[in-house]
C-alpha positions in Angstrom: -15.3 5.5 23.8 -15.0 9.3 23.6 -17.7 11.6 22.2 -14.6 13.3 20.1 -15.0 12.4 16.2 -12.6 13.8 13.7 -14.1 13.5 9.9 -11.4 14.6 7.3 -12.8 15.2 3.8 -10.0 15.2 0.8 -11.5 16.5 -2.8 -10.2 15.7 -6.3 -12.6 16.4 -9.0 -15.7 14.5 -8.5 -14.3 11.7 -6.0 -13.9 11.9 -2.3 -11.9 10.4 0.4 -13.5 10.6 4.1 -12.1 9.1 7.0 -13.6 9.2 10.6 -11.5 9.1 13.5 -12.3 9.2 17.3 -9.4 8.2 20.2 -8.5 4.9 20.9 -10.0 3.5 17.9 -9.1 3.0 14.6 -9.8 5.4 11.5 -13.0 4.6 9.0 -12.3 5.3 5.4 -14.5 5.4 2.3 -14.6 6.7 -0.8 -17.4 8.4 -2.2 -18.5 10.2 -5.7 -19.9 13.4 -5.9 -18.9 16.8 -4.8 -18.4 18.6 -1.3 -22.2 18.7 -1.2 -23.0 15.0 -2.0 -20.5 13.8 0.4 -21.7 16.0 2.9 -25.0 14.2 3.3 -23.3 10.8 3.3 -20.9 11.8 6.0 -23.3 11.1 9.2 -24.1 7.8 7.9 -19.8 7.1 7.4 -19.9 8.5 11.2 -22.8 6.0 12.4 -21.0 2.9 10.5 -17.9 3.9 12.5 -19.5 4.1 15.6 -20.8 0.8 15.4 -17.7 -0.9 14.4 -16.0 0.9 17.1 -18.8 -0.5 19.8 -18.0 -3.7 18.6 -14.2 -4.0 17.8 -12.3 0.0 18.3 -9.0 -1.8 17.4 -7.8 -3.9 14.4 -6.9 -7.2 15.7 -3.1 -7.3 16.7 -1.0 -8.9 14.2 0.5 -11.8 16.2 2.9 -13.2 13.1 6.5 -12.5 12.7 7.0 -9.6 10.2 10.1 -10.7 7.9 12.2 -7.9 9.5 12.0 -9.7 12.7 12.6 -13.2 11.4 16.2 -14.6 12.1 18.9 -13.2 9.4 19.5 -15.7 6.6 23.3 -17.3 6.7 25.3 -15.1 4.0 24.4 -14.8 0.5 27.0 -15.6 -2.1 27.0 -13.0 -5.0 25.8 -14.8 -8.1 28.6 -14.0 -10.8 27.3 -14.5 -14.5 29.9 -15.2 -17.1 29.6 -13.9 -20.5 30.2 -16.4 -22.9 33.5 -15.6 -24.8 32.7 -14.7 -28.4 35.2 -16.6 -31.4 37.1 -14.5 -33.4 35.1 -14.8 -36.9 36.3 -16.8 -39.3 38.8 -15.3 -42.1 37.0 -14.5 -45.5 38.7 -15.9 -48.7 39.6 -12.4 -49.7 41.5 -12.1 -46.5 43.6 -15.0 -46.8 44.8 -13.8 -50.4 45.8 -10.4 -48.2 
């Protein structure tokens, strides 16, 4: 594991998203409440947590199951045709029959 660490902080209102990354390791993310000063105080703890996680497992487990895009395509799809019921002409009213 490299000694190189990248810390990214994104602030929006009174919340911050913090990401910690090191070469050849998957990033560690956390969302925190507070302004920049409060978040900066918590960054060393997040970096320590990330280093501990990377010492045990630097990368997330590789996905071994096939993705939907990797499965064999299904047979040709038959389009669904929807029919609209035919409207019956309205019955003539007695007044119309007289005309």
